[in-house]
Phi, psi and omega in degrees: 000322178298324180299316182288326175297317179297315180296324180296317180291320184289328188249017181296333181289341182258114181301318183293318180289326177297320178297318180296316180296322178298319179295320180295322179295318178298319180293323179295319182291317183281325182224072183294331183286338184290336180254007180288129180283339182250032183298130180270142180260117181275126179280133182254125177235153184242135175268119183297340179270353181285140180293336182269357182290132181293336181262016180298319180297321179298312181292323178299320178296320179297315180298319180296318179296317179296319180296319179293321179295320179295319178298318180295317180296320178296319179296316180296323178295317179297318179296318179299318179294321179296317178295322178297319178293322181296330181294339181239023187300320186259008186279336179058230181294347179275358183304312180300323179293316180297317180296321178295315180297317178298319181293322182284330185249007182063035179068014179283318187297329181257018171268166184206168187287147175271113184257008178298146009270011181290146179224174177296347182264348180278163182298315181294321179295318179294317179298321179295314180295327182295337181292344176291344178296337179295326176294317180297316181296313180297318181295318180296317180296315179297318179295318180295331179275358174118348180262081181292327184292301181293323177298318179293319178297322180293317177296316180299319178299322179293319180296313181293323177298319177297315179302313182297309185288330174296315178297321180299317179286326186282314190262336180083203190282153169054049178243137181298323181302319182286319180296323177294314178298322178295319179297316178295323178299323176301319182293310185289315178295320179298320179297317179293318181294318180296318179297316177298321177295320177294324176298318181294321178295319180295322179288324187093143187299332182285340182263336180298130180305138180299323179300325179293321179294318181293311182293324178295316179295318179294322179295318178296321177298316179297319179296320179297320181290341176298331179275351174273312176250077185266058180194152167046219186298319178304316179294316180302317181291310183295320181286331173296318177299318178300317179301311185294312184288322180291323177294318179295320178297316177300320178297313180297316180294318179297320178294318179295324180289330177287332184292000000 
């Protein structure tokens, strides 16, 4: 204030300067902080939780989005768990085995071919199912000749194979009923194949009928190609060949073992 009083007295003789000083005094009186050389700058910070904060709406949106994302993730997790349970709904005590097989093979072992539009009522579907009768015939003959064990396993493999493929044609893809039948088919077919293999070892490779080796090898080739053409008519034809040749091979090995 003293500075402006001094300037006023010193420059009173100059009208223009007096006018300028007068203006400065008015400005000083009305806004003294605007001419302060040591004006302090107050830092302004905002609390996102404060109702007066300008960015409250932005943070509220973020919180809402995060909450919605968590709800969505929880919902997806629940659906995934429900679907996982549904995949083993009918397995009963076989559930741990099915889960282990799925885990070890990435769910490949219990997957199966899509045979649509064929069904158990179509001509191709019926012809395919009829090839399981070769297992029944081979099993009955072996049992009548005295090998009730291997004959019974062969017949059982044929019955379960019919169940599996009928379900495959009837229900289509990704059905628990079909996956369960496939798992049981692994057990019964595996038991018959292992028994036949043990018979061949017991006989010795030189005694095993050559026809059995040829038919067995051709059958395995046809079964392998089923995983190359795992759909429609190619699968129906190749898997039918596997049924016929594997049943015939089992019959030849069983007969040789009885001799």
